[in-house]
LUMKOLBA-529851 format. One line per 10 residues: number of its first residue (from 1); their letters; for each residue x, y, z of N, C-alpha, C, O. Coordinates in Angstrom, 3 decimals, padded with zeros to 6 digits. Layout:
// LUMKOLBA-529851
NUM) a) X Y Z X Y Z X Y Z X Y Z | ...
This chain:
// LUMKOLBA-529851
1) msaptrvlhg) 001.226 -022.157 001.282 002.054 -021.018 000.876 003.500 -021.301 001.262 003.793 -021.587 002.423 | 004.405 -021.219 000.286 005.792 -021.598 000.524 006.543 -020.549 001.341 006.102 -019.407 001.473 | 007.683 -020.963 001.885 008.485 -020.080 002.729 009.013 -018.858 001.978 008.961 -017.759 002.531 | 009.522 -018.988 000.743 009.987 -017.784 000.039 008.891 -016.742 -000.160 009.143 -015.542 -000.041 | 007.690 -017.192 -000.458 006.585 -016.249 -000.625 006.313 -015.497 000.660 006.077 -014.289 000.634 | 006.340 -016.190 001.781 006.070 -015.546 003.061 007.191 -014.570 003.426 006.929 -013.484 003.943 | 008.432 -014.958 003.157 009.561 -014.080 003.460 009.521 -012.830 002.595 009.736 -011.725 003.092 | 009.246 -012.996 001.303 009.180 -011.837 000.405 008.001 -010.939 000.759 008.081 -009.719 000.610 | 006.921 -011.530 001.221 005.780 -010.741 001.673 006.188 -009.857 002.855 005.855 -008.673 002.896 | 006.902 -010.434 003.800 007.365 -009.664 004.952 008.358 -008.585 004.569 008.298 -007.475 005.097
11) ilvvsfgiay) 009.281 -008.894 003.651 010.263 -007.917 003.202 009.568 -006.743 002.520 009.939 -005.589 002.735 | 008.561 -007.036 001.699 007.833 -005.979 001.003 007.138 -005.053 001.987 007.208 -003.832 001.843 | 006.472 -005.615 002.979 005.753 -004.802 003.960 006.713 -003.924 004.753 006.471 -002.729 004.922 | 007.804 -004.518 005.241 008.764 -003.770 006.059 009.443 -002.679 005.244 009.542 -001.538 005.694 | 009.910 -003.022 004.050 010.645 -002.051 003.238 009.754 -000.899 002.789 010.180 000.256 002.808 | 008.522 -001.201 002.388 007.634 -000.114 001.973 007.285 000.780 003.154 007.250 002.003 003.018 | 007.028 000.180 004.307 006.699 000.972 005.490 007.814 001.925 005.875 007.565 003.094 006.167 | 009.055 001.423 005.875 010.192 002.277 006.234 010.412 003.344 005.164 010.712 004.494 005.482 | 010.263 002.959 003.888 010.439 003.937 002.806 009.424 005.067 002.925 009.763 006.232 002.719 | 008.200 004.730 003.250 007.167 005.758 003.363 007.425 006.681 004.550 007.261 007.896 004.441
21) lsadsdfwqt) 007.827 006.112 005.675 008.051 006.909 006.877 009.289 007.802 006.767 009.368 008.838 007.429 | 010.246 007.407 005.942 011.492 008.183 005.809 011.473 009.120 004.612 012.498 009.723 004.293 | 010.335 009.259 003.943 010.280 010.018 002.685 010.540 011.503 002.885 011.148 012.132 002.018 | 010.106 012.079 003.983 010.176 013.534 004.172 011.430 014.004 004.883 011.559 015.188 005.194 | 012.351 013.099 005.142 013.573 013.466 005.863 014.766 013.455 004.917 015.060 012.435 004.294 | 015.454 014.595 004.811 016.653 014.651 003.980 017.764 013.767 004.546 018.554 013.188 003.800 | 017.811 013.673 005.869 018.867 012.885 006.509 018.732 011.404 006.186 019.733 010.700 006.054 | 017.491 010.929 006.058 017.249 009.503 005.842 016.969 009.159 004.376 016.350 008.134 004.091 | 017.417 010.007 003.447 017.149 009.743 002.039 017.806 008.454 001.548 017.226 007.732 000.737 | 019.008 008.165 002.035 019.660 006.911 001.649 018.829 005.718 002.094 018.660 004.753 001.349
31) lhftmgytav) 018.312 005.791 003.313 017.447 004.727 003.809 016.173 004.640 002.966 015.697 003.546 002.662 | 015.629 005.794 002.593 014.411 005.832 001.790 014.622 005.141 000.447 013.810 004.311 000.037 | 015.710 005.483 -000.236 015.980 004.866 -001.529 016.276 003.378 -001.391 015.834 002.571 -002.210 | 017.025 003.020 -000.354 017.353 001.608 -000.140 016.098 000.765 000.034 015.973 -000.308 -000.556 | 015.169 001.259 000.847 013.950 000.508 001.095 013.032 000.498 -000.126 012.321 -000.478 -000.365 | 013.049 001.584 -000.896 012.256 001.606 -002.122 012.745 000.567 -003.116 011.944 -000.162 -003.701 | 014.059 000.498 -003.308 014.619 -000.512 -004.205 014.377 -001.924 -003.673 014.160 -002.861 -004.442 | 014.417 -002.059 -002.357 014.156 -003.374 -001.765 012.734 -003.833 -002.046 012.504 -005.003 -002.349 | 011.778 -002.911 -001.947 010.381 -003.262 -002.204 010.193 -003.749 -003.637 009.511 -004.746 -003.875 | 010.801 -003.038 -004.596 010.693 -003.458 -005.995 011.407 -004.789 -006.208 010.923 -005.651 -006.942
41) gaialrllwg) 012.557 -004.951 -005.563 013.273 -006.211 -005.667 012.466 -007.380 -005.126 012.488 -008.474 -005.689 | 011.751 -007.140 -004.026 010.914 -008.196 -003.446 009.800 -008.601 -004.412 009.484 -009.783 -004.542 | 009.206 -007.612 -005.090 008.153 -007.916 -006.064 008.725 -008.698 -007.246 008.120 -009.667 -007.705 | 009.893 -008.274 -007.737 010.516 -008.964 -008.866 010.872 -010.403 -008.501 010.650 -011.320 -009.291 | 011.420 -010.598 -007.310 011.772 -011.947 -006.872 010.527 -012.804 -006.639 010.545 -014.015 -006.858 | 009.446 -012.157 -006.192 008.188 -012.905 -006.023 007.669 -013.389 -007.373 007.175 -014.512 -007.479 | 007.776 -012.556 -008.403 007.368 -012.969 -009.741 008.245 -014.118 -010.236 007.748 -015.085 -010.812 | 009.547 -014.002 -010.006 010.469 -015.050 -010.425 010.178 -016.358 -009.694 010.173 -017.430 -010.299 | 009.936 -016.259 -008.378 009.634 -017.460 -007.612 008.302 -018.069 -008.052 008.135 -019.289 -008.040 | 007.372 -017.222 -008.435 006.109 -017.744 -008.926 006.269 -018.565 -010.189 005.494 -019.487 -010.444
51) ivgprsehpq) 007.288 -018.224 -010.988 007.531 -018.960 -012.231 008.244 -020.277 -011.972 007.893 -021.300 -012.559 | 009.249 -020.260 -011.091 010.055 -021.465 -010.852 009.572 -022.254 -009.642 009.987 -023.397 -009.449 | 008.712 -021.671 -008.831 008.256 -022.321 -007.611 006.975 -023.117 -007.810 006.689 -023.567 -008.920 | 006.200 -023.295 -006.736 004.968 -024.081 -006.810 003.962 -023.483 -007.790 003.860 -022.263 -007.919 | 003.232 -024.339 -008.470 002.254 -023.877 -009.450 001.150 -023.048 -008.807 000.581 -022.165 -009.447 | 000.847 -023.329 -007.547 -000.216 -022.589 -006.856 000.163 -021.143 -006.585 -000.693 -020.347 -006.200 | 001.448 -020.781 -006.779 001.906 -019.423 -006.527 002.381 -018.735 -007.809 003.098 -017.736 -007.758 | 001.977 -019.277 -008.950 002.355 -018.701 -010.244 001.680 -017.342 -010.421 000.574 -017.138 -009.920 | 002.333 -016.400 -011.133 001.698 -015.095 -011.380 000.332 -015.189 -012.040 -000.458 -014.249 -011.953 | 000.039 -016.302 -012.698 -001.281 -016.470 -013.299 -002.384 -016.444 -012.244 -003.534 -016.126 -012.545
61) vwlararsvw) -002.023 -016.780 -011.006 -003.002 -016.710 -009.921 -003.467 -015.270 -009.731 -004.649 -015.024 -009.489 | -002.537 -014.315 -009.840 -002.907 -012.902 -009.732 -003.820 -012.493 -010.876 -004.787 -011.757 -010.679 | -003.501 -012.981 -012.088 -004.338 -012.650 -013.238 -005.736 -013.236 -013.080 -006.731 -012.594 -013.417 | -005.800 -014.459 -012.566 -007.108 -015.072 -012.340 -007.898 -014.297 -011.293 -009.114 -014.145 -011.410 | -007.209 -013.811 -010.277 -007.869 -013.019 -009.239 -008.371 -011.701 -009.813 -009.460 -011.237 -009.474 | -007.557 -011.099 -010.696 -007.969 -009.843 -011.323 -009.202 -010.049 -012.196 -010.105 -009.212 -012.200 | -009.247 -011.155 -012.936 -010.418 -011.451 -013.767 -011.642 -011.690 -012.901 -012.748 -011.281 -013.252 | -011.444 -012.351 -011.770 -012.560 -012.615 -010.871 -013.119 -011.321 -010.287 -014.333 -011.143 -010.188 | -012.212 -010.416 -009.899 -012.645 -009.125 -009.362 -013.392 -008.324 -010.419 -014.404 -007.689 -010.123 | -012.894 -008.354 -011.650 -013.532 -007.618 -012.727 -014.931 -008.164 -013.009 -015.878 -007.401 -013.201
71) awtrsiltrp) -015.051 -009.496 -013.032 -016.364 -010.116 -013.271 -017.331 -009.792 -012.139 -018.513 -009.546 -012.380 | -016.832 -009.790 -010.907 -017.688 -009.468 -009.756 -018.126 -008.006 -009.801 -019.280 -007.691 -009.510 | -017.206 -007.115 -010.165 -017.541 -005.693 -010.251 -018.607 -005.447 -011.319 -019.547 -004.684 -011.098 | -018.461 -006.088 -012.463 -019.448 -005.936 -013.528 -020.811 -006.453 -013.096 -021.840 -005.866 -013.428 | -020.813 -007.558 -012.352 -022.081 -008.142 -011.936 -022.822 -007.260 -010.938 -024.045 -007.141 -011.006 | -022.092 -006.642 -010.010 -022.778 -005.812 -009.006 -023.199 -004.464 -009.601 -024.081 -003.795 -009.062 | -022.572 -004.067 -010.708 -022.966 -002.826 -011.363 -024.157 -003.018 -012.308 -024.872 -002.066 -012.623 | -024.357 -004.248 -012.750 -025.447 -004.514 -013.684 -026.649 -005.150 -012.991 -027.741 -004.582 -012.969 | -026.432 -006.337 -012.427 -027.537 -007.042 -011.776 -027.013 -007.734 -010.516 -026.792 -008.945 -010.526 | -026.814 -006.984 -009.440 -026.261 -007.584 -008.217 -027.237 -008.547 -007.552 -028.453 -008.360 -007.590
81) tlkelmpdkv) -026.673 -009.570 -006.950 -027.463 -010.519 -006.168 -027.070 -010.396 -004.706 -026.021 -009.841 -004.377 | -027.914 -010.916 -003.839 -027.643 -010.830 -002.397 -026.364 -011.568 -002.044 -025.613 -011.119 -001.178 | -026.104 -012.689 -002.698 -024.906 -013.469 -002.415 -023.650 -012.677 -002.732 -022.671 -012.745 -001.988 | -023.663 -011.923 -003.834 -022.488 -011.165 -004.231 -022.218 -009.965 -003.320 -021.106 -009.439 -003.295 | -023.237 -009.537 -002.575 -023.095 -008.381 -001.696 -022.885 -008.769 -000.243 -022.875 -007.908 000.636 | -022.718 -010.059 000.014 -022.450 -010.504 001.380 -021.086 -009.981 001.837 -020.161 -009.901 001.029 | -020.948 -009.627 003.106 -019.687 -009.036 003.594 -018.462 -009.883 003.298 -017.419 -009.342 002.930 | -018.563 -011.207 003.451 -017.417 -012.069 003.185 -016.987 -011.976 001.727 -015.795 -011.938 001.423 | -017.967 -011.938 000.829 -017.685 -011.863 -000.601 -017.028 -010.525 -000.939 -016.053 -010.474 -001.689 | -017.569 -009.453 -000.384 -016.995 -008.123 -000.628 -015.568 -008.045 -000.100 -014.684 -007.521 -000.777
91) aqhalgvsii) -015.335 -008.569 001.115 -013.999 -008.525 001.709 -013.012 -009.359 000.909 -011.855 -008.968 000.753 | -013.456 -010.506 000.400 -012.579 -011.370 -000.380 -012.115 -010.671 -001.656 -010.938 -010.731 -002.010 | -013.035 -010.014 -002.337 -012.663 -009.308 -003.560 -011.880 -008.036 -003.247 -010.998 -007.651 -004.014 | -012.188 -007.391 -002.147 -011.410 -006.215 -001.742 -009.970 -006.611 -001.453 -009.046 -005.845 -001.729 | -009.777 -007.795 -000.902 -008.431 -008.297 -000.644 -007.677 -008.477 -001.957 -006.502 -008.126 -002.063 | -008.370 -009.034 -002.963 -007.734 -009.203 -004.266 -007.394 -007.882 -004.922 -006.315 -007.729 -005.494 | -008.313 -006.921 -004.842 -008.062 -005.589 -005.404 -006.870 -004.935 -004.728 -006.032 -004.326 -005.393 | -006.791 -005.059 -003.408 -005.715 -004.402 -002.664 -004.348 -004.973 -003.027 -003.367 -004.233 -003.095 | -004.275 -006.281 -003.260 -002.991 -006.898 -003.613 -002.500 -006.373 -004.952 -001.347 -005.959 -005.080 | -003.375 -006.390 -005.947 -002.993 -005.930 -007.279 -002.656 -004.446 -007.254 -001.654 -004.030 -007.837
101) allvfvvgaa) -003.483 -003.637 -006.582 -003.248 -002.195 -006.517 -001.943 -001.888 -005.798 -001.198 -001.000 -006.213 | -001.661 -002.618 -004.720 -000.444 -002.369 -003.955 000.793 -002.634 -004.805 001.750 -001.859 -004.771 | 000.778 -003.726 -005.566 001.918 -004.039 -006.419 002.123 -002.955 -007.476 003.251 -002.523 -007.715 | 001.037 -002.518 -008.105 001.136 -001.495 -009.149 001.623 -000.171 -008.575 002.493 000.476 -009.159 | 001.071 000.233 -007.443 001.427 001.530 -006.869 002.856 001.540 -006.329 003.554 002.547 -006.450 | 003.296 000.439 -005.740 004.663 000.386 -005.210 005.672 000.455 -006.351 006.651 001.198 -006.270 | 005.441 -000.309 -007.404 006.348 -000.264 -008.559 006.333 001.132 -009.182 007.380 001.662 -009.553 | 005.148 001.719 -009.294 005.054 003.070 -009.842 005.777 004.099 -008.994 006.460 004.975 -009.525 | 005.631 004.001 -007.676 006.308 004.934 -006.778 007.822 004.784 -006.866 008.552 005.775 -006.875 | 008.286 003.542 -006.931 009.735 003.322 -007.037 010.275 003.822 -008.372 011.369 004.383 -008.425
111) ttgwfmtldw) 009.524 003.624 -009.446 009.966 004.070 -010.767 010.057 005.592 -010.829 011.049 006.140 -011.310 | 009.022 006.273 -010.341 009.062 007.740 -010.340 010.135 008.267 -009.396 010.743 009.306 -009.655 | 010.366 007.545 -008.297 011.433 007.945 -007.391 012.791 007.857 -008.067 013.651 008.712 -007.856 | 012.985 006.827 -008.879 014.244 006.697 -009.617 014.366 007.794 -010.667 015.452 008.338 -010.866 | 013.269 008.127 -011.339 013.290 009.214 -012.318 013.739 010.530 -011.679 014.423 011.337 -012.309 | 013.349 010.732 -010.431 013.690 011.981 -009.749 015.187 012.128 -009.524 015.662 013.239 -009.291 | 015.939 011.041 -009.588 017.389 011.101 -009.380 018.148 011.399 -010.671 019.353 011.644 -010.632 | 017.462 011.380 -011.811 018.124 011.595 -013.089 018.333 013.090 -013.360 017.565 013.931 -012.892 | 019.369 013.398 -014.113 019.732 014.796 -014.362 018.669 015.534 -015.167 018.444 016.725 -014.948 | 018.007 014.833 -016.105 017.054 015.521 -016.974 015.712 015.773 -016.290 014.877 016.509 -016.815
121) aggwlgdais) 015.501 015.162 -015.116 014.218 015.319 -014.419 014.252 016.553 -013.529 014.261 016.452 -012.302 | 014.271 017.719 -014.165 014.296 018.966 -013.413 013.213 019.909 -013.883 012.465 019.603 -014.812 | 013.132 021.055 -013.238 012.137 022.042 -013.634 010.718 021.556 -013.426 010.415 020.873 -012.448 | 009.852 021.918 -014.362 008.435 021.545 -014.242 008.243 020.042 -014.339 007.338 019.481 -013.723 | 009.115 019.384 -015.131 009.005 017.926 -015.255 009.348 017.247 -013.933 008.689 016.292 -013.521 | 010.385 017.752 -013.278 010.754 017.192 -011.983 009.664 017.385 -010.952 009.402 016.497 -010.141 | 009.021 018.557 -010.983 007.923 018.824 -010.052 006.747 017.875 -010.320 006.120 017.369 -009.389 | 006.464 017.646 -011.595 005.362 016.750 -011.946 005.655 015.321 -011.507 004.782 014.630 -010.983 | 006.902 014.882 -011.730 007.275 013.530 -011.310 007.221 013.407 -009.790 006.788 012.383 -009.263 | 007.656 014.439 -009.094 007.616 014.434 -007.635 006.181 014.333 -007.113 005.906 013.594 -006.168
131) elhewlanaa) 005.276 015.081 -007.737 003.870 015.021 -007.338 003.289 013.640 -007.603 002.548 013.103 -006.780 | 003.627 013.066 -008.758 003.136 011.729 -009.090 003.702 010.693 -008.128 003.002 009.771 -007.709 | 004.975 010.854 -007.784 005.622 009.944 -006.833 004.903 009.958 -005.485 004.635 008.910 -004.898 | 004.599 011.153 -005.012 003.903 011.275 -003.722 002.493 010.696 -003.806 002.035 010.035 -002.874 | 001.805 010.944 -004.922 000.457 010.406 -005.084 000.469 008.888 -005.102 -000.379 008.261 -004.467 | 001.407 008.286 -005.813 001.493 006.829 -005.884 001.814 006.227 -004.521 001.278 005.180 -004.157 | 002.691 006.893 -003.767 003.015 006.399 -002.429 001.795 006.432 -001.519 001.545 005.480 -000.779 | 001.031 007.525 -001.570 -000.179 007.616 -000.753 -001.232 006.610 -001.213 -001.953 006.039 -000.395 | -001.316 006.396 -002.529 -002.253 005.396 -003.045 -001.862 003.997 -002.575 -002.727 003.171 -002.286 | -000.556 003.734 -002.500 -000.091 002.439 -002.000 -000.463 002.257 -000.527 -000.820 001.158 -000.104
141) vaalclhlgs) -000.378 003.336 000.248 -000.784 003.264 001.655 -002.274 002.971 001.762 -002.697 002.177 002.604 | -003.069 003.610 000.911 -004.509 003.350 000.909 -004.796 001.896 000.552 -005.662 001.263 001.156 | -004.065 001.366 -000.437 -004.233 -000.040 -000.814 -003.817 -000.965 000.330 -004.441 -002.000 000.562 | -002.754 -000.577 001.042 -002.306 -001.370 002.186 -003.357 -001.370 003.293 -003.617 -002.406 003.906 | -003.958 -000.217 003.546 -005.015 -000.147 004.560 -006.204 -001.010 004.163 -006.789 -001.693 005.005 | -006.565 -000.981 002.877 -007.656 -001.840 002.398 -007.294 -003.303 002.567 -008.137 -004.122 002.934 | -006.043 -003.628 002.299 -005.577 -005.013 002.438 -005.661 -005.481 003.889 -006.171 -006.564 004.175 | -005.154 -004.651 004.798 -005.169 -005.014 006.211 -006.593 -005.090 006.748 -006.921 -005.982 007.531 | -007.439 -004.149 006.325 -008.826 -004.171 006.779 -009.574 -005.389 006.291 -010.311 -006.014 007.053 | -009.392 -005.736 005.020 -010.055 -006.909 004.458 -009.552 -008.191 005.114 -010.339 -009.071 005.463
151) agflawrrga) -008.228 -008.288 005.280 -007.653 -009.467 005.911 -008.105 -009.586 007.365 -008.405 -010.680 007.844 | -008.151 -008.458 008.056 -008.619 -008.488 009.445 -010.065 -008.927 009.558 -010.409 -009.702 010.451 | -010.919 -008.442 008.661 -012.321 -008.832 008.680 -012.474 -010.324 008.399 -013.232 -011.013 009.083 | -011.751 -010.826 007.386 -011.846 -012.242 007.051 -011.290 -013.119 008.176 -011.799 -014.209 008.437 | -010.237 -012.627 008.838 -009.696 -013.379 009.971 -010.702 -013.417 011.111 -010.817 -014.428 011.804 | -011.423 -012.335 011.309 -012.461 -012.298 012.348 -013.594 -013.259 012.010 -014.151 -013.906 012.897 | -013.929 -013.350 010.739 -015.027 -014.218 010.315 -014.612 -015.689 010.268 -015.406 -016.572 010.592 | -013.378 -015.947 009.869 -012.937 -017.322 009.641 -012.026 -017.857 010.737 -011.708 -019.046 010.755 | -011.613 -017.002 011.635 -010.748 -017.439 012.719 -009.305 -017.024 012.498 -008.872 -016.816 011.364 | -008.571 -016.906 013.585 -007.182 -016.449 013.517 -006.303 -017.407 012.731 -005.289 -016.997 012.166
161) awlmrmwhgr) -006.686 -018.696 012.689 -005.883 -019.679 011.962 -005.798 -019.340 010.483 -004.801 -019.645 009.829 | -006.850 -018.706 009.952 -006.833 -018.318 008.541 -005.753 -017.270 008.287 -005.068 -017.315 007.265 | -005.601 -016.332 009.212 -004.599 -015.291 009.055 -003.189 -015.808 009.314 -002.227 -015.320 008.721 | -003.066 -016.788 010.192 -001.756 -017.309 010.550 -001.084 -018.081 009.418 000.079 -018.464 009.538 | -001.806 -018.313 008.319 -001.189 -018.997 007.186 -000.029 -018.179 006.620 000.884 -018.730 006.005 | -000.068 -016.842 006.834 001.034 -016.021 006.375 002.295 -016.251 007.207 003.385 -015.846 006.804 | 002.152 -016.893 008.354 003.301 -017.188 009.203 003.823 -018.593 008.966 005.022 -018.786 008.769 | 002.912 -019.597 008.984 003.366 -020.978 008.833 003.020 -021.592 007.482 003.455 -022.706 007.193 | 002.250 -020.899 006.648 002.016 -021.360 005.288 000.937 -022.388 005.108 000.806 -022.942 004.017 | 000.153 -022.672 006.135 -000.880 -023.694 006.028 -002.241 -023.123 006.424 -002.345 -022.270 007.306
171) vpgagpdlvk) -003.266 -023.609 005.760 -004.628 -023.214 006.089 -005.264 -024.309 006.931 -004.895 -025.476 006.798 | -006.217 -023.957 007.799 -006.848 -024.963 008.646 -007.705 -025.929 007.838 -008.191 -025.594 006.757 | -007.882 -027.134 008.379 -008.733 -028.128 007.736 -007.923 -029.110 006.906 -006.762 -028.871 006.577 | -008.565 -030.212 006.580 -007.930 -031.246 005.771 -008.019 -030.894 004.299 -008.943 -030.205 003.867 | -007.058 -031.370 003.539 -007.062 -031.098 002.108 -005.719 -031.435 001.496 -004.786 -031.805 002.208 | -005.611 -031.311 000.173 -004.356 -031.645 -000.502 -003.263 -030.634 -000.185 -003.535 -029.468 000.101 | -002.020 -031.106 -000.241 -000.864 -030.239 -000.031 -000.495 -029.621 -001.375 000.099 -030.279 -002.229 | -000.854 -028.343 -001.555 -000.619 -027.680 -002.833 000.838 -027.276 -003.016 001.292 -027.081 -004.143 | 001.567 -027.150 -001.924 002.979 -026.761 -001.989 003.823 -027.967 -001.609 004.007 -028.256 -000.426 | 004.333 -028.671 -002.612 005.138 -029.862 -002.352 006.541 -029.504 -001.882 007.166 -030.257 -001.135
181) fngtlvavll) 007.033 -028.348 -002.325 008.383 -027.913 -001.990 008.295 -026.603 -001.231 007.944 -025.570 -001.802 | 008.612 -026.643 000.058 008.453 -025.455 000.898 009.498 -024.389 000.597 009.230 -023.201 000.775 | 010.679 -024.788 000.146 011.713 -023.821 -000.213 012.311 -023.083 000.965 012.571 -021.883 000.881 | 012.530 -023.788 002.064 013.077 -023.142 003.259 014.456 -022.559 003.006 014.744 -021.442 003.435 | 015.317 -023.306 002.312 016.666 -022.821 002.025 016.617 -021.583 001.133 017.392 -020.646 001.328 | 015.722 -021.573 000.170 015.563 -020.399 -000.704 015.133 -019.187 000.117 015.626 -018.079 -000.095 | 014.212 -019.403 001.054 013.747 -018.318 001.905 014.879 -017.756 002.747 014.993 -016.540 002.901 | 015.711 -018.623 003.289 016.855 -018.178 004.086 017.827 -017.369 003.227 018.344 -016.343 003.669 | 018.071 -017.830 002.008 018.969 -017.111 001.103 018.406 -015.732 000.740 019.150 -014.755 000.668 | 017.096 -015.659 000.514 016.469 -014.372 000.198 016.595 -013.397 001.366 016.892 -012.218 001.173
191) aamtltfwlg) 016.368 -013.898 002.578 016.503 -013.048 003.758 017.946 -012.592 003.935 018.199 -011.437 004.277 | 018.894 -013.503 003.702 020.311 -013.159 003.844 020.731 -012.136 002.791 021.483 -011.210 003.096 | 020.256 -012.293 001.559 020.562 -011.330 000.503 020.035 -009.942 000.849 020.711 -008.936 000.635 | 018.832 -009.904 001.380 018.233 -008.612 001.738 019.014 -007.937 002.854 019.311 -006.745 002.778 | 019.345 -008.699 003.887 020.101 -008.130 005.008 021.487 -007.672 004.563 021.984 -006.645 005.025 | 022.113 -008.441 003.658 023.429 -008.057 003.144 023.345 -006.759 002.351 024.209 -005.891 002.478 | 022.304 -006.628 001.536 022.095 -005.388 000.772 021.886 -004.204 001.702 022.461 -003.136 001.494 | 021.070 -004.390 002.719 020.842 -003.312 003.690 022.125 -002.930 004.412 022.436 -001.748 004.563 | 022.872 -003.946 004.860 024.097 -003.689 005.609 025.131 -002.989 004.741 025.785 -002.046 005.187 | 025.282 -003.451 003.490 026.244 -002.827 002.590 025.902 -001.373 002.306 026.785 -000.516 002.278
201) twvgwiqlap) 024.625 -001.096 002.097 024.198 000.279 001.852 024.410 001.145 003.081 024.843 002.292 002.972 | 024.107 000.602 004.240 024.257 001.352 005.488 025.716 001.671 005.778 026.044 002.785 006.188 | 026.601 000.681 005.563 028.029 000.906 005.788 028.561 001.955 004.821 029.339 002.827 005.207 | 028.135 001.868 003.555 028.559 002.861 002.571 028.076 004.251 002.914 028.794 005.230 002.710 | 026.845 004.349 003.441 026.304 005.651 003.813 027.073 006.243 004.986 027.332 007.446 005.015 | 027.438 005.406 005.951 028.200 005.898 007.116 029.573 006.403 006.674 030.049 007.422 007.176 | 030.209 005.701 005.740 031.538 006.118 005.282 031.495 007.419 004.507 032.444 008.203 004.549 | 030.386 007.658 003.790 030.276 008.873 002.997 029.714 010.043 003.790 029.804 011.191 003.354 | 029.131 009.758 004.961 028.534 010.824 005.755 029.627 011.768 006.268 030.705 011.307 006.642 | 029.367 013.088 006.293 030.374 014.049 006.774 030.618 013.900 008.269 031.433 014.628 008.837
């Protein structure tokens, strides 16, 4: 797993967490919007990096995972086997479901949040968008909990080294190097861009604050 992917993963987790925690505070609305836009930006940059980066991190990997989850779901609903119902197998597919669901719900929450800032989104329509926004945010939290639970279970079964790949980008054991270009400089630039965006927004908010 390349460095930009790991950095964007961390940015997405941090920004969504802060956006969710600051949602109910009028004072922290600027922070809420900033982190919401950051989360969507992290997803967009991850898609872009998947296209120009290592082939093992192409968005097609997500599509393949979605097809695998769908095939597994159909099999357990029609003619399940003991192998398909093993805890490791269930956790692996739950991890895939949580990733796809989290991306969809975060983008949906950010989109509805942006709609709420528009002039025409008032009255009953504004209330409906607000309710949908809150539902999508809570659904994203549920997907995040499923993701953390599945990852924690797999780390317990496979060892902490399996989970640490999100930190150093390598899985335990011998095998081919799927990521020929780690992209350390790209990761540093992405982190710097994010911090600059946060700092600029924060400085602007302080200047406009009464």
